[in-house]
N, C-alpha and C positions, 0 to 999 in steps of 0.2 A: 390122325387127324391134325391138321395145321392149327396152331394156336392163333387165335385172331385177337389182337391187341384192341381194346376199346378205342373209339375214334379220338376222344380228347387225349387219351394217353399216347396215341401215335403222333398226334400234332405236337404234343409236349416234348416227345422224344425226338421229333425231327428238329425242333428248335434247339433243344440243348446239345444234341450230338453234332449238328451242323456247325457249331462254333461261329455262328453268324450273328446292331446297335440301335437303340432307339433313335426315332427321328429326332434330329436337333438342327441347330443353325448350320448353314452352309459355309461358314467363313473358312478360309485357308485353301481353297482349291481354285481360286483365281476368278470366280463368277459368283456374286452374292445370290443367296437363296438356292444354290445348287447342291444337292447331296453329292453328286458326281458329275464329272464331265467326260464324255466318251467322243473323242474326236471333236467334231463340231457340234454335238448334241449334248443337251444337258439332262440331268435327271433331278427335277426340282424337289426340294425337301417336301413341298406340300404333297406331291405324288407319293413319296414314301410314307408320309403321315396318313394320307387317306387309305392307302392300302393297308397299313398297319392297324388303323382304327377299324377297318372293315374286318379284319381277321378276328379281332377282339370282340366285335359284335356278333360275329358268327358263332364264336366260341366263348360265351361270357365268363366260364369258370376258368378260362386259361390265364387271364391276368393276374388274379390272386396267386395261382400256383407258380407263375413265372416270377412275380415279385418276391414271394416267399423264398424262392431258390436263387434270387439274384440274377435271373436270367432274362429280364425284360430287354436289355440291350441286345440280346442275341437275336430276338425276332426281328427288331428293326434292321439289323445288320443283314439278316438273311433276305428280307424283303429288298434292301437296296442292292444287294447282289443279284437278285433276280431281274431287277430292272436294268442294271448295267448289262446283264447278258442279253436281255431283249434288245437293247440299243446296239450292242454288238452284232447280234443276229441280223437286225435291220440294216446295218451297215454293209455287212458281208453279202446280204441278199441283193442289196443295191448294186454293189460292185460287181457281182456275179450275174445279175440279171435274173434272179430267182423270184418265183412268185407262187403263191398257193391260192386256190379258189376258196371263196367263202364257204362253199358246200363241203370242201375237204375239211375245214375247221369244224363245221357243224357235224359232220360224219364222225370225226375223231371224239368230239364231246359226247355225242350220242352213243357212240361205242363204249364210253365210259359209264353209261347209265344216265346221261343228262348232266346239266350244270351242277345240281346240287350233289349228286353222287360223285361226280368228277372232283370235287373240292373237298369232300370229306376227308378230314385229317391232314389237309394241305395248308400251306401258308398263303393261299389265295382264295378268293371268294367267287361267287357265281358272276359277279360284275367284272372280275378280272380274267375269268377263265378262257375266254376267246383269245385275248392277246397272248396268254401263256401257251394255248394250243397252237396258235399261229407260229410262235417262235419255235415250238417243238418240230412242227412240220417243216418249216424253213431250215432248221439244223438237220433234219433228215435229208432234205434236198442237197444241201451243201456237202453232206457226207456221201450221198450217192454220186454226185458229180465227180468227186476226187478218189474215191475208195479204190478203184481198180486203175488209177492213173498216177498215183502218187508214190514216189520212192525217194529215199534219203541215203546220203553217204555221211558216215560220222566217224569221229574218233571217241573212244571212251575209256575211262578208268572207274575206279570204285574208291569208297571212302567209308570209313566205319562210324563216323559221327557228324554232326552238323557243322561243327568249326572246320574240320578237315575237308568237308565237302565244298564249303565256301571259299576256303583257300585255294583248293585245286580248281575250282571254277573260275576264280579270278585269273589264276595263272593261265589257263587255257584261253581265257578271253583275250590274253595279251597278244594272240596271233598264232598262224599256224607253226611257226618254229618253236614257240614256247609250248604249244599243246603237244607237238611231236616229241619234245624232249621230255615232258612230264610222262606221256604215255610209255616211252621207252624206259624211263628210269623205274617207273612202277612195275612194268613187266618184268624187268631184270630183278627186281625185289620180291617177285612172286605175287603181286597183286594183279588179278584179273584185269587186262587192259588190251586194247588193240587199236589200230589205225585203219582207216579206209574201209570200214564196214558198210555193207549195203543192205538195206531193208526196204520192203514194199509194205504198204498198209495191208495188202492181201496175204502177206506172209503170216500175219499174227494179229487176229482180231483183237485179241487181248491188249497187245501193245498199241494197236491203232486206237482203240476206244478207251483205254485205261491209263494211258500215259501222254505227256505233251510232246513226245518226239516229232510227230508229224505236223505240228502246228507252230514250227519256228523256222525263221529265215536262216540262210546260211550266214555263218559268222556268230550265230547265237550259241551260248553255252548253257545248258540246262542241268541242275543239280537237284535230285529228289530221291525219295525212297520208293522204289516200285511197290513195296508192300510197307505201308506206314507203320512206324514203331518197331520195324524189324531190325533196326540198327544196321541196315546196309543201304548205302547211298550210291547211286549211279550218277556219274559226272560225264556229260556228253557234249561234244562241239559239233555242231552240224556244218558240215563242209559243203554239201550240196543238196539241193531240194528240186526234184524234177517233177513235173505234172504231166508229162508226155510219155509215160511208161506204156508199153504195149498191153492192150487189154487181156485179161485172163478169164478163165472159166469159173463160173460160181459166183454167188452174190451173198452179201451179208444180210441178215435179218433187219427189219425196221429199227429195232432198238439199238443194235451195233451202229447202224448208219447215223441214227440221231446222236448217239454219244461221240462218235467219230466226228460228225460235224461240229458238235459243240467244242470238242478238242481243238478243232482247226480255227476256232475264234481266238486262240492265243496268237495266231499270226495277225489277225486283224487288229487285236489289242496292242500288240507291238507297234504296228504300223500307224495306227491313229492316235494311240495313247489313251490311257485310262487315269483319271485322277479323283480320289475320294476327298470328301470333306474329313478333316481330322475326327470328327465326332463319329464317323463310321470306320474308323481304323485306318487301315492301309490295304492296298490292293494286292491280293496274293496271285502272282502271275503264273503259278503252277496250277492251282486249283480253280483259277478264274473266279475268285470270290473274294469278299471282304474278310480280312483277318483282324483281330483286335489291335495288333501291333505288329512291328517288323520282326520282332523275336518269335512270332507265332505263325509266320508264314510257312507254307509246307515245303518250300525249296527256294531255289535261286534261279534267276533267268537273266544272264548278263550278256550283252552284246559287245562286240569288240570296240565300237565307238564309245560306248558308255563306260568301258573299262579304261579307255585312254583319256576320258575327260577328268 
Protein backbone atom coordinates (compact mmCIF):
# COMPACT_ATOMS: atom_id res chain seq x y z
CA UNK A 1 0.00 0.00 0.00
CA UNK A 2 1.32 3.44 -0.87
CA UNK A 3 1.54 5.80 2.06
CA UNK A 4 -0.65 8.87 1.55
CA UNK A 5 0.64 11.99 3.27
CA UNK A 6 -2.11 14.22 4.70
CA UNK A 7 -2.91 17.12 2.43
CA UNK A 8 -1.64 19.85 4.77
CA UNK A 9 1.55 17.90 5.42
CA UNK A 10 2.11 17.53 1.67
CA UNK A 11 1.77 21.26 1.18
CA UNK A 12 4.09 22.02 4.09
CA UNK A 13 6.64 19.57 2.75
CA UNK A 14 6.45 21.07 -0.73
CA UNK A 15 7.10 24.53 0.67
CA UNK A 16 10.00 23.48 2.88
CA UNK A 17 11.78 21.19 0.43
CA UNK A 18 11.38 23.55 -2.52
CA UNK A 19 13.68 26.07 -0.84
CA UNK A 20 11.65 28.76 -2.39
CA UNK A 21 10.23 34.56 0.18
CA UNK A 22 7.34 36.24 1.53
CA UNK A 23 5.97 39.01 -0.64
CA UNK A 24 7.68 42.30 0.06
CA UNK A 25 8.66 45.51 -1.59
CA UNK A 26 9.86 45.43 -5.18
CA UNK A 27 12.86 47.70 -4.83
CA UNK A 28 16.08 46.80 -6.53
CA UNK A 29 15.04 45.28 -9.83
CA UNK A 30 14.58 48.50 -11.77
CA UNK A 31 10.77 48.74 -11.71
CA UNK A 32 8.91 49.94 -8.59
CA UNK A 33 6.30 47.52 -7.30
CA UNK A 34 7.70 44.56 -9.25
CA UNK A 35 8.59 41.31 -7.57
CA UNK A 36 10.29 40.27 -10.79
CA UNK A 37 10.84 41.44 -14.33
CA UNK A 38 10.80 38.90 -17.14
CA UNK A 39 11.83 40.51 -20.40
CA UNK A 40 9.27 43.26 -20.94
CA UNK A 41 6.77 41.78 -18.48
CA UNK A 42 6.48 42.41 -14.74
CA UNK A 43 5.34 40.21 -11.89
CA UNK A 44 3.76 42.73 -9.49
CA UNK A 45 4.31 42.30 -5.78
CA UNK A 46 0.53 42.57 -5.41
CA UNK A 47 0.09 39.45 -7.55
CA UNK A 48 2.53 37.47 -5.44
CA UNK A 49 0.85 38.70 -2.26
CA UNK A 50 -2.64 37.86 -3.53
CA UNK A 51 -1.58 34.33 -4.43
CA UNK A 52 0.28 33.96 -1.12
CA UNK A 53 -2.76 35.07 0.87
CA UNK A 54 -5.02 32.74 -1.11
CA UNK A 55 -2.89 29.72 -0.24
CA UNK A 56 -3.00 30.60 3.45
CA UNK A 57 -6.77 31.07 3.33
CA UNK A 58 -7.10 27.68 1.71
CA UNK A 59 -4.86 26.09 4.34
CA UNK A 60 -5.52 28.08 7.55
CA UNK A 61 -3.25 25.88 9.67
CA UNK A 62 -0.30 26.33 7.33
CA UNK A 63 0.77 29.82 8.43
CA UNK A 64 1.36 28.90 12.11
CA UNK A 65 3.36 25.84 11.08
CA UNK A 66 5.50 27.77 8.62
CA UNK A 67 5.99 30.61 11.10
CA UNK A 68 7.06 28.18 13.81
CA UNK A 69 9.60 26.59 11.48
CA UNK A 70 10.81 29.90 10.09
CA UNK A 71 9.60 28.94 6.61
CA UNK A 72 7.07 31.67 5.77
CA UNK A 73 9.56 33.26 3.37
CA UNK A 74 9.83 29.98 1.49
CA UNK A 75 6.19 30.01 0.46
CA UNK A 76 6.40 33.52 -0.99
CA UNK A 77 9.54 32.63 -2.92
CA UNK A 78 7.88 29.55 -4.34
CA UNK A 79 4.89 31.61 -5.46
CA UNK A 80 7.15 34.20 -7.09
CA UNK A 81 9.01 31.41 -8.90
CA UNK A 82 5.79 29.96 -10.27
CA UNK A 83 4.70 33.35 -11.59
CA UNK A 84 8.09 33.93 -13.25
CA UNK A 85 7.82 30.55 -14.94
CA UNK A 86 4.36 31.44 -16.20
CA UNK A 87 5.68 34.69 -17.69
CA UNK A 88 8.51 32.78 -19.35
CA UNK A 89 6.04 30.24 -20.71
CA UNK A 90 3.83 33.00 -22.08
CA UNK A 91 6.84 34.61 -23.78
CA UNK A 92 8.03 31.34 -25.30
CA UNK A 93 4.51 30.52 -26.48
CA UNK A 94 4.20 33.95 -28.10
CA UNK A 95 7.55 33.60 -29.83
CA UNK A 96 6.74 30.08 -31.04
CA UNK A 97 3.10 30.84 -31.92
CA UNK A 98 1.83 28.17 -29.54
CA UNK A 99 -1.64 28.14 -28.06
CA UNK A 100 -3.95 25.84 -26.15
CA UNK A 101 -7.74 25.91 -26.21
CA UNK A 102 -9.76 26.74 -23.12
CA UNK A 103 -11.37 23.31 -23.40
CA UNK A 104 -7.94 21.70 -23.08
CA UNK A 105 -7.40 23.64 -19.87
CA UNK A 106 -10.80 22.57 -18.57
CA UNK A 107 -10.18 18.94 -19.50
CA UNK A 108 -6.84 18.91 -17.71
CA UNK A 109 -8.37 20.30 -14.52
CA UNK A 110 -11.32 17.94 -14.70
CA UNK A 111 -8.92 15.06 -15.24
CA UNK A 112 -7.42 15.90 -11.85
CA UNK A 113 -10.83 15.83 -10.20
CA UNK A 114 -11.84 19.45 -10.61
CA UNK A 115 -10.42 22.71 -9.24
CA UNK A 116 -10.56 21.75 -5.56
CA UNK A 117 -8.97 18.34 -6.00
CA UNK A 118 -6.40 19.71 -8.45
CA UNK A 119 -5.17 22.25 -5.89
CA UNK A 120 -5.13 19.96 -2.84
CA UNK A 121 -1.67 20.11 -1.31
CA UNK A 122 -0.50 22.62 -3.91
CA UNK A 123 0.74 26.20 -3.60
CA UNK A 124 -2.11 27.55 -5.68
CA UNK A 125 -5.85 27.78 -5.28
CA UNK A 126 -8.93 27.15 -7.37
CA UNK A 127 -8.71 30.80 -8.47
CA UNK A 128 -5.23 30.27 -9.89
CA UNK A 129 -5.52 26.74 -11.24
CA UNK A 130 -6.48 27.65 -14.80
CA UNK A 131 -3.35 29.74 -15.32
CA UNK A 132 -1.20 26.99 -13.84
CA UNK A 133 -2.85 24.37 -16.04
CA UNK A 134 -2.49 26.57 -19.12
CA UNK A 135 1.23 27.02 -18.44
CA UNK A 136 1.65 23.26 -18.04
CA UNK A 137 -0.07 22.59 -21.35
CA UNK A 138 1.97 25.26 -23.15
CA UNK A 139 5.20 23.83 -21.73
CA UNK A 140 4.11 20.45 -23.07
CA UNK A 141 3.48 21.92 -26.51
CA UNK A 142 6.89 23.58 -26.47
CA UNK A 143 8.49 20.28 -25.55
CA UNK A 144 6.54 18.43 -28.24
CA UNK A 145 7.67 20.90 -30.90
CA UNK A 146 11.37 20.39 -30.21
CA UNK A 147 11.78 16.98 -28.61
CA UNK A 148 12.63 15.10 -31.81
CA UNK A 149 14.27 18.07 -33.56
CA UNK A 150 16.78 19.32 -31.01
CA UNK A 151 20.42 18.28 -30.82
CA UNK A 152 23.51 19.80 -29.24
CA UNK A 153 27.28 19.58 -29.63
CA UNK A 154 29.25 20.24 -26.46
CA UNK A 155 32.52 19.97 -24.58
CA UNK A 156 32.51 18.78 -20.99
CA UNK A 157 34.59 18.07 -17.95
CA UNK A 158 33.86 17.32 -14.31
CA UNK A 159 34.50 18.82 -10.90
CA UNK A 160 34.25 17.47 -7.38
CA UNK A 161 32.95 20.55 -5.58
CA UNK A 162 31.13 23.82 -6.13
CA UNK A 163 34.19 26.07 -6.13
CA UNK A 164 36.05 23.91 -8.64
CA UNK A 165 32.95 23.75 -10.85
CA UNK A 166 32.60 27.54 -10.91
CA UNK A 167 36.31 28.03 -11.63
CA UNK A 168 36.19 25.59 -14.53
CA UNK A 169 32.95 27.08 -15.85
CA UNK A 170 34.43 30.57 -15.96
CA UNK A 171 37.52 29.28 -17.70
CA UNK A 172 35.44 27.44 -20.31
CA UNK A 173 33.39 30.59 -20.85
CA UNK A 174 36.59 32.32 -21.93
CA UNK A 175 36.13 30.88 -25.42
CA UNK A 176 36.72 27.76 -27.46
CA UNK A 177 40.50 27.80 -27.07
CA UNK A 178 40.35 28.00 -23.30
CA UNK A 179 37.64 25.36 -23.16
CA UNK A 180 39.68 23.01 -25.36
CA UNK A 181 42.78 23.51 -23.23
CA UNK A 182 40.87 22.75 -20.03
CA UNK A 183 39.25 19.63 -21.47
CA UNK A 184 42.60 18.38 -22.74
CA UNK A 185 44.36 19.03 -19.42
CA UNK A 186 41.61 17.32 -17.43
CA UNK A 187 41.54 14.34 -19.74
CA UNK A 188 45.32 13.92 -19.39
CA UNK A 189 44.94 14.11 -15.62
CA UNK A 190 42.37 11.31 -15.64
CA UNK A 191 39.27 13.42 -15.17
CA UNK A 192 36.37 12.35 -17.41
CA UNK A 193 36.32 15.03 -20.12
CA UNK A 194 35.73 15.20 -23.86
CA UNK A 195 35.21 17.65 -26.70
CA UNK A 196 32.76 17.72 -29.59
CA UNK A 197 30.20 15.37 -28.06
CA UNK A 198 26.80 15.17 -29.74
CA UNK A 199 23.51 14.48 -28.06
CA UNK A 200 19.88 14.60 -29.14
CA UNK A 201 16.97 15.07 -26.79
CA UNK A 202 15.59 11.75 -27.99
CA UNK A 203 18.80 9.99 -26.94
CA UNK A 204 17.96 10.38 -23.26
CA UNK A 205 14.63 11.47 -21.85
CA UNK A 206 16.31 11.73 -18.45
CA UNK A 207 18.90 14.24 -19.66
CA UNK A 208 16.34 16.11 -21.78
CA UNK A 209 13.79 16.54 -18.99
CA UNK A 210 16.08 16.54 -15.99
CA UNK A 211 19.00 18.78 -16.91
CA UNK A 212 19.48 22.25 -18.46
CA UNK A 213 21.58 20.95 -21.37
CA UNK A 214 19.05 21.58 -24.15
CA UNK A 215 17.86 24.96 -22.90
CA UNK A 216 21.08 26.90 -23.51
CA UNK A 217 22.41 28.80 -26.50
CA UNK A 218 25.82 28.13 -28.08
CA UNK A 219 28.58 29.77 -26.07
CA UNK A 220 26.83 29.08 -22.78
CA UNK A 221 28.63 27.16 -20.05
CA UNK A 222 26.56 25.18 -17.55
CA UNK A 223 27.85 23.76 -14.27
CA UNK A 224 25.52 21.63 -12.18
CA UNK A 225 25.18 18.40 -10.24
CA UNK A 226 23.30 15.81 -12.31
CA UNK A 227 22.35 14.25 -8.98
CA UNK A 228 22.04 16.90 -6.27
CA UNK A 229 24.38 16.57 -3.30
CA UNK A 230 26.26 13.71 -4.94
CA UNK A 231 29.55 15.63 -4.96
CA UNK A 232 29.98 15.28 -8.71
CA UNK A 233 29.63 18.35 -10.92
CA UNK A 234 29.28 18.43 -14.69
CA UNK A 235 30.73 21.45 -16.51
CA UNK A 236 29.50 21.77 -20.10
CA UNK A 237 30.11 24.31 -22.84
CA UNK A 238 27.45 24.29 -25.57
CA UNK A 239 29.15 24.58 -28.95
CA UNK A 240 26.18 24.10 -31.28
CA UNK A 241 22.42 23.84 -30.87
CA UNK A 242 20.41 22.54 -33.83
CA UNK A 243 16.65 22.46 -34.14
CA UNK A 244 16.51 20.75 -37.53
CA UNK A 245 17.55 17.22 -36.66
CA UNK A 246 15.81 14.53 -38.75
CA UNK A 247 12.76 13.07 -37.01
CA UNK A 248 13.07 9.75 -35.21
CA UNK A 249 10.51 7.15 -34.32
CA UNK A 250 8.98 7.04 -30.90
CA UNK A 251 7.49 9.73 -28.72
CA UNK A 252 7.88 10.82 -25.12
CA UNK A 253 4.95 10.78 -22.71
CA UNK A 254 3.14 13.98 -21.78
CA UNK A 255 4.97 14.40 -18.49
CA UNK A 256 8.39 14.13 -20.13
CA UNK A 257 7.38 16.62 -22.81
CA UNK A 258 6.14 19.08 -20.19
CA UNK A 259 9.34 18.77 -18.16
CA UNK A 260 11.44 19.08 -21.30
CA UNK A 261 9.47 22.14 -22.39
CA UNK A 262 10.01 23.71 -18.98
CA UNK A 263 13.75 23.09 -19.29
CA UNK A 264 13.70 24.87 -22.64
CA UNK A 265 12.52 28.00 -20.83
CA UNK A 266 16.14 28.44 -19.76
CA UNK A 267 16.84 29.49 -23.34
CA UNK A 268 14.03 32.07 -23.12
CA UNK A 269 15.21 33.29 -19.72
CA UNK A 270 18.73 33.85 -21.03
CA UNK A 271 17.43 35.72 -24.06
CA UNK A 272 14.94 38.06 -22.39
CA UNK A 273 16.44 38.26 -18.90
CA UNK A 274 14.97 37.57 -15.46
CA UNK A 275 15.48 39.96 -12.55
CA UNK A 276 14.11 39.43 -9.04
CA UNK A 277 13.53 41.92 -6.29
CA UNK A 278 16.20 41.31 -3.62
CA UNK A 279 13.38 40.46 -1.23
CA UNK A 280 12.87 37.30 -3.28
CA UNK A 281 16.52 36.32 -3.38
CA UNK A 282 18.25 35.64 -6.66
CA UNK A 283 17.33 33.81 -9.83
CA UNK A 284 18.68 30.29 -10.07
CA UNK A 285 19.36 29.85 -13.81
CA UNK A 286 19.84 26.09 -13.54
CA UNK A 287 16.72 25.20 -11.56
CA UNK A 288 14.71 28.10 -13.02
CA UNK A 289 13.49 29.23 -9.64
CA UNK A 290 14.23 31.79 -6.94
CA UNK A 291 17.04 30.91 -4.54
CA UNK A 292 17.58 32.63 -1.18
CA UNK A 293 20.96 34.02 -2.26
CA UNK A 294 23.73 33.55 -4.80
CA UNK A 295 25.47 31.03 -2.56
CA UNK A 296 22.46 28.70 -2.72
CA UNK A 297 21.84 28.53 -6.46
CA UNK A 298 22.02 24.98 -7.78
CA UNK A 299 24.74 25.73 -10.34
CA UNK A 300 26.19 28.25 -12.77
CA UNK A 301 25.16 29.46 -16.19
CA UNK A 302 27.78 31.68 -17.82
CA UNK A 303 27.88 33.05 -21.34
CA UNK A 304 31.02 34.06 -23.17
CA UNK A 305 29.89 37.68 -23.31
CA UNK A 306 29.20 37.81 -19.54
CA UNK A 307 32.54 36.18 -18.78
CA UNK A 308 34.29 38.85 -20.85
CA UNK A 309 32.48 41.77 -19.21
